[in-house]
C-alpha positions in Angstrom: 280.9 135.3 177.0 279.4 138.1 174.8 276.3 138.6 177.4 279.4 138.6 180.3 281.2 141.6 178.8 277.7 143.4 177.8 276.7 143.3 181.5 280.3 144.6 182.5 280.0 147.4 180.1 276.6 148.5 181.0 278.0 148.6 184.6 280.9 150.5 183.2 278.2 152.9 181.6 276.3 153.6 184.8 278.9 154.4 186.4 280.4 156.9 183.8 277.2 158.4 183.3 276.0 158.5 186.8 276.7 162.3 187.5 275.3 163.4 183.9 272.2 165.6 185.0 274.4 167.1 188.1 277.3 168.0 186.0 275.1 169.3 183.4 273.9 171.8 185.6 276.8 173.8 185.5 276.0 174.8 182.0 273.2 176.8 182.3 273.0 180.3 180.6 275.1 180.9 177.4 276.8 177.8 176.4 280.0 179.6 175.7 280.6 181.0 179.3 282.3 179.5 182.3 284.6 176.3 182.6 284.1 173.7 180.2 281.6 171.1 180.4 281.5 167.9 178.3 277.8 167.1 177.8 275.9 164.1 176.4 275.6 161.5 175.0 278.5 159.7 176.9 278.5 156.4 175.0 278.7 156.1 171.3 278.3 153.0 169.0 279.9 152.0 165.9 280.8 149.2 163.3 283.8 147.8 162.8 285.9 148.9 159.7 283.5 151.9 159.5 284.3 155.5 159.7 283.9 156.6 163.6 283.3 160.5 163.8 282.3 161.8 167.3 282.2 165.4 168.0 282.8 166.1 172.0 280.0 168.5 172.9 281.6 170.7 175.4 280.3 173.9 176.5 282.5 176.6 178.2 284.4 179.9 177.7 286.6 179.3 174.0 289.3 178.3 173.1 288.6 175.2 174.5 291.5 172.4 173.9 290.7 168.6 174.2 292.3 165.4 175.3 291.3 161.8 174.8 293.0 159.1 176.9 292.3 155.1 176.2 291.0 155.8 172.5 290.8 152.2 170.7 293.4 151.8 168.0 292.6 153.7 164.6 291.2 156.6 166.5 292.8 160.0 167.0 291.4 163.6 168.8 291.8 166.4 167.0 292.9 168.8 170.3 291.5 172.2 168.7 288.4 171.1 167.0 287.3 168.2 169.8 286.5 165.9 166.6 287.4 162.4 167.3 287.6 160.6 163.9 289.0 157.4 162.1 288.7 153.3 161.8 288.4 150.9 164.2 288.6 147.3 162.9 288.4 145.4 166.0 285.0 144.8 168.0 285.3 145.9 171.3 284.2 148.2 174.5 286.4 150.9 175.5 286.4 153.6 178.0 287.8 156.4 177.0 288.6 159.4 179.3 288.0 163.1 177.9 289.7 166.1 179.3 288.5 169.9 178.3 290.0 172.8 179.4 290.1 176.4 178.9 291.3 179.5 180.9 288.9 179.0 183.5 289.4 175.5 184.4 289.4 172.0 183.5 286.7 169.1 183.6 286.9 165.2 182.5 284.1 162.9 181.4 284.2 159.2 180.4 283.2 158.3 177.1 282.1 154.3 176.2 282.6 153.3 172.7 281.0 150.4 171.6 282.7 148.9 168.2 280.2 146.1 167.1 276.5 145.4 165.8 274.9 148.6 167.6 274.3 152.1 166.9 272.5 154.7 168.5 273.1 153.9 172.3 271.2 157.0 173.2 268.5 158.5 171.2 269.5 160.9 168.2 269.8 164.7 168.8 269.6 166.9 165.4 267.7 168.9 163.1 265.6 167.7 160.1 264.5 170.1 157.2 260.8 169.2 156.8 258.8 170.6 159.4 259.9 174.1 158.6 261.0 174.1 155.0 259.0 171.3 153.1 260.3 171.0 149.6 261.7 174.3 150.0 265.2 172.8 150.6 268.6 173.8 149.1 272.0 173.2 149.7 273.0 176.9 151.3 269.5 176.2 154.1 271.6 172.8 155.0 275.3 174.4 155.4 273.7 177.8 157.1 271.9 175.3 159.8 275.5 173.6 160.4 276.9 176.9 160.8 274.1 178.3 162.7 274.4 175.0 165.2 278.1 175.6 166.0 277.5 179.5 166.7 274.2 179.1 169.0 275.7 176.4 170.9 273.3 173.5 169.8 276.5 171.3 168.7 278.0 171.7 172.3 274.5 170.5 173.9 275.0 167.2 171.8 273.0 168.1 168.8 274.8 166.3 166.0 272.4 164.8 163.1 271.5 167.5 160.1 268.7 165.7 158.4 267.8 166.4 154.6 264.3 165.2 154.3 262.2 165.0 151.2 262.8 166.6 147.6 266.5 166.6 147.4 266.5 164.3 144.3 264.7 164.5 140.9 261.4 162.8 140.3 263.0 160.0 137.8 265.7 157.7 138.2 268.7 158.0 135.8 269.2 156.0 132.9 272.2 154.5 134.9 269.6 153.2 137.4 271.2 155.8 140.3 268.9 158.1 141.9 269.7 161.5 140.7 270.4 164.8 143.0 268.7 167.6 142.1 271.5 170.2 141.1 269.3 173.1 141.3 268.9 172.7 145.0 272.4 171.0 145.5 274.7 172.1 143.1 277.9 170.7 144.6 276.2 167.3 145.4 275.5 165.6 148.4 279.1 164.5 149.1 280.0 167.8 149.3 277.3 168.6 151.9 278.5 165.6 153.9 282.0 166.6 153.9 280.9 169.9 155.2 279.2 169.0 158.0 281.6 166.1 159.0 284.3 168.8 159.1 282.4 170.6 161.9 281.5 167.1 163.8 277.9 166.6 162.2 276.5 163.7 160.8 274.1 163.7 157.4 270.7 162.5 157.4 268.9 161.8 154.0 265.5 160.8 153.0 264.0 158.1 150.7 260.8 155.9 150.6 260.4 152.1 150.0 258.1 152.9 146.6 258.9 154.0 143.3 257.9 157.6 144.4 258.4 159.7 147.9 255.5 161.1 149.6 256.3 164.4 147.7 256.5 162.6 144.2 260.0 162.4 143.3 262.3 159.1 143.0 262.2 156.5 145.8 264.0 153.4 146.3 262.0 150.4 145.7 263.7 148.0 143.7 266.9 149.6 143.7 267.8 149.5 147.4 271.4 148.2 147.2 272.2 150.7 144.7 270.9 153.4 146.6 272.5 152.1 149.8 276.1 152.2 148.2 275.5 155.7 146.8 274.3 156.8 150.3 277.4 155.1 152.0 279.9 156.6 149.0 278.6 159.8 149.6 279.1 159.8 153.3 275.5 159.6 154.4 275.2 158.8 158.3 271.2 158.5 158.6 268.4 157.3 156.5 264.8 158.4 156.9 262.9 155.7 155.0 259.2 156.6 154.5 256.3 154.2 153.0 254.1 156.8 151.1 252.9 154.8 147.9 253.6 151.3 149.5 251.3 148.5 150.1 249.1 148.7 152.9 249.9 145.3 154.9 252.8 144.6 157.5 254.4 141.7 155.9 254.8 143.4 152.8 256.1 146.5 155.1 258.2 144.3 156.7 259.9 142.9 153.7 260.6 146.4 152.1 262.2 147.6 155.2 264.2 144.4 155.5 265.7 144.8 152.1 266.6 148.1 152.6 268.1 147.2 156.2 270.0 144.6 154.4 271.5 146.9 152.0 272.4 149.7 154.5 274.5 147.0 156.6 276.1 145.7 153.5 277.8 148.8 152.8 279.7 148.7 156.3 279.1 152.0 156.9 277.5 152.9 160.3 274.2 154.1 158.9 271.5 154.7 161.1 267.7 153.3 159.7 264.7 155.6 160.7 261.5 153.8 159.8 259.0 155.9 159.0 255.6 154.0 158.4 253.6 156.3 160.9 253.0 153.5 163.2 250.2 151.8 161.5 251.5 148.2 161.1 253.0 148.4 165.0 256.8 148.8 163.9 257.8 149.0 167.7 257.2 145.2 167.5 259.5 144.3 164.2 261.3 147.4 163.5 264.6 146.1 165.3 264.4 142.9 163.5 264.5 144.6 160.1 267.6 146.6 161.0 265.8 150.0 162.4 267.4 152.0 165.0 263.9 154.0 165.4 260.4 154.3 164.3 257.9 156.5 164.1 254.6 155.5 166.1 252.0 158.0 164.4 251.3 160.0 161.3 253.5 163.7 160.9 253.2 165.6 164.0 251.6 169.4 163.8 252.6 172.6 165.0 249.2 172.5 167.3 248.7 171.4 170.9 245.3 169.1 170.0 244.6 168.2 166.4 242.9 164.6 165.4 244.4 162.9 162.1 241.3 163.0 159.8 243.0 160.9 157.3 245.2 157.6 157.8 248.8 159.0 158.3 247.4 162.7 159.0 248.9 165.1 161.1 248.2 165.1 164.3 248.7 167.8 167.4 251.2 167.2 170.3 248.9 165.7 172.6 247.4 163.4 170.4 251.1 162.0 169.7 251.8 162.0 173.1 248.7 159.3 174.0 249.9 157.0 171.1 253.4 156.9 172.7 252.5 156.7 176.1 252.1 153.0 176.5 255.0 152.1 174.3 257.7 152.3 176.9 258.4 148.6 177.1 259.7 148.7 173.3 262.5 151.6 174.0 266.0 150.7 174.7 269.5 151.5 173.6 269.8 151.1 170.1 266.0 151.2 169.1 263.8 154.1 170.4 259.9 155.0 169.7 259.8 158.0 167.5 256.9 160.4 168.4 258.2 162.7 165.3 260.0 165.7 165.1 260.1 168.5 167.7 258.0 171.9 166.6 259.4 173.9 169.2 259.8 177.3 167.7 258.1 176.9 164.4 255.7 179.4 165.6 253.1 178.7 163.0 256.1 179.9 160.2 256.1 176.6 158.4 256.2 175.9 154.4 254.8 172.6 155.0 251.1 172.4 154.6 249.4 171.9 157.8 252.1 173.2 160.3 251.5 176.8 160.0 247.2 176.9 160.2 247.0 177.6 163.7 249.5 179.9 164.5 251.9 177.4 166.4 251.7 176.7 170.3 252.1 178.9 173.0 255.7 179.1 174.7 254.5 177.1 177.6 253.1 174.4 175.4 256.9 173.9 173.5 258.2 174.0 177.2 256.1 171.0 177.9 256.3 169.5 174.3 260.4 169.4 174.8 259.9 168.4 178.4 257.7 165.3 177.8 259.9 164.2 174.6 262.7 164.4 176.9 261.3 162.1 179.6 259.9 159.7 176.6 263.6 159.0 175.4 262.3 160.1 172.2 264.8 161.4 169.3 265.3 165.1 169.8 265.1 166.1 166.0 264.2 170.0 166.0 262.0 171.2 162.9 262.4 175.2 163.2 264.3 177.4 161.6 267.6 177.5 163.6 269.3 180.3 162.1 267.0 182.8 163.5 265.7 181.4 167.3 264.7 183.9 170.1 266.4 183.7 173.5 262.9 181.9 174.6 263.3 179.1 172.1 266.7 178.7 172.6 266.3 178.3 176.3 264.1 175.2 175.6 266.0 173.4 173.2 269.5 174.3 175.0 268.3 173.0 178.1 271.2 170.7 179.6 269.4 169.3 182.6 266.6 168.0 180.1 268.8 166.6 177.3 270.9 164.9 180.1 267.5 163.0 181.0 266.7 162.4 177.1 270.2 161.2 177.2 270.9 159.2 180.1 272.2 155.7 179.4 269.9 153.4 181.1 267.6 154.4 177.8 264.1 153.9 179.9 261.1 155.9 178.2 259.1 157.4 181.1 256.1 155.5 182.2 252.9 157.6 183.1 251.9 156.5 186.6 249.2 158.7 187.3 246.6 159.9 184.7 244.0 161.9 186.3 241.5 164.1 185.0 243.5 167.2 184.4 247.2 166.1 185.3 249.8 163.3 184.4 252.8 162.1 186.6 255.6 160.7 184.3 258.4 158.8 186.0 261.7 157.9 184.0 264.3 155.6 186.0 268.0 157.2 185.6 271.1 155.3 185.4 272.5 156.5 188.5 269.8 155.1 190.5 267.4 158.4 190.9 264.5 158.9 188.9 263.3 161.9 186.8 259.6 163.1 187.3 257.3 165.3 185.4 254.2 166.8 186.5 252.1 167.8 183.6 248.9 169.7 183.7 246.8 168.9 180.8 244.2 171.6 181.9 243.5 174.9 180.8 243.2 176.0 184.6 246.1 175.8 187.2 246.4 172.6 189.4 247.9 171.6 192.3 249.8 168.1 192.1 251.1 166.3 195.2 254.0 163.8 194.9 254.8 161.6 197.8 256.9 158.3 198.5 254.1 156.4 197.1 253.4 158.2 193.8 255.7 155.6 192.2 257.6 152.5 193.2 260.8 153.4 194.9 260.7 156.8 194.5 262.6 158.5 197.1 262.0 162.1 198.1 264.7 162.4 200.2 266.4 165.1 197.7 265.0 166.7 195.1 266.3 168.7 191.9 264.1 171.3 190.6 265.2 171.8 186.9 263.1 175.0 186.6 264.7 176.6 189.4 268.0 174.8 189.5 267.3 174.7 193.5 268.0 171.0 195.6 265.1 170.7 197.8 264.7 168.7 200.9 261.0 168.0 201.4 259.9 165.7 204.0 257.9 163.0 202.5 256.0 165.1 200.1 256.1 167.9 198.1 253.0 170.3 196.3 253.7 171.2 192.7 251.6 174.2 191.5 251.2 174.1 187.9 250.1 176.6 185.4 247.8 175.8 182.3 249.6 173.3 180.2 252.9 173.4 182.2 255.5 170.5 182.7 257.7 170.8 185.6 260.5 168.1 185.8 262.3 167.2 188.8 265.1 164.8 189.8 264.4 162.7 192.6 266.4 160.8 195.0 270.3 160.7 195.7 272.8 158.8 193.6 273.3 155.4 193.8 270.4 154.9 195.9 
């Protein structure tokens, strides 16, 4: 019976989200202009008897007022802020009708809420402190980042997690057995930060390590998993990134250490997403879900470079190098469990306080565009690593692309497969919930290339109607089309008609 209910819930999700990409195209330009558009995600999971928090990501001219019909018992909507909160005690699957209106018009969208054992029905979106700031991490930085993500529209495109990485804690555990917050960096504590974020509809992520010490040499959680998990829950933490520095090399030991923290997090009763960060060395895509993981790193840390092979185990890699690692892993990605090719480096531009990230001066704008497009196609977590407090229009245009985000957040949860890899270019195909397919044509070469798309490029690929995400034009090629790609350029199309 449970499987039957899940089947009909999935069918409902496919209907709910069938027009997501088409609807998102209306949200181009400034996120605070025009009629309202409710953006992805359109499905969310939460544990029963656990605090629920969801901001309805909505672009359009302010002020906006929201309505929600069909909320399960225990949840309420603040019509002025767009935040749904509360606690649902009974497991179930609910379809909620959301409405947003401003002086220019009204829009509606369905939201699927699953109260049960699953979190992250779509890949997480948000920001992480590490790639740019490293150990230069402060309470002020986190709060300013949250304010910036409200003001620049990131929150209204679905970026909801704000993740504190390494160095928020002191080197040594307290005499009482509890991990100690570095009060010189977070003078008001982690709970204050969590409350600040929750009031604005964001969720808080935090960092620890499956050893005595983290990668940065401060206090880890090994041997104190239950104590730390309870502290995280009491503070209001919504996500834990769990690293693997200073820990045993074997797969069995890693699985045991991650399973212990996974059980501790689940025992708190709070809906805490578990990010497994052991750099892909022990094939976590094969076992991470069974130890409680919701997404797992497939490689060592990403760098703000296009090509860079790691010189040591777990060392920094370039965008292209990680792409090759993640390409064959599409079968392991699905709702509530995602391959993680690491955080985005879009917009860092060589301005990083983390060793290695700024060595090359960063990537080009075209490379950043392709980086984002490919991560969206691969259903990867979209966790920005740049300083979002001071983005220029070019970087904002990449990170706030509603069509690419809709592809990433598509409820079918398929990671794109690379169907063609020539000497110079790739073609990637990602099935969408509405029956269409997202197709990415990517030039790996230093010279322009021409790529042909036709009905035989991929199985069941239809070119009857093609939506060009770059130009926002709807094309009707007769059986085939040619795509001109500049060096390192990636162009994405949505092919076919809804329901076919």
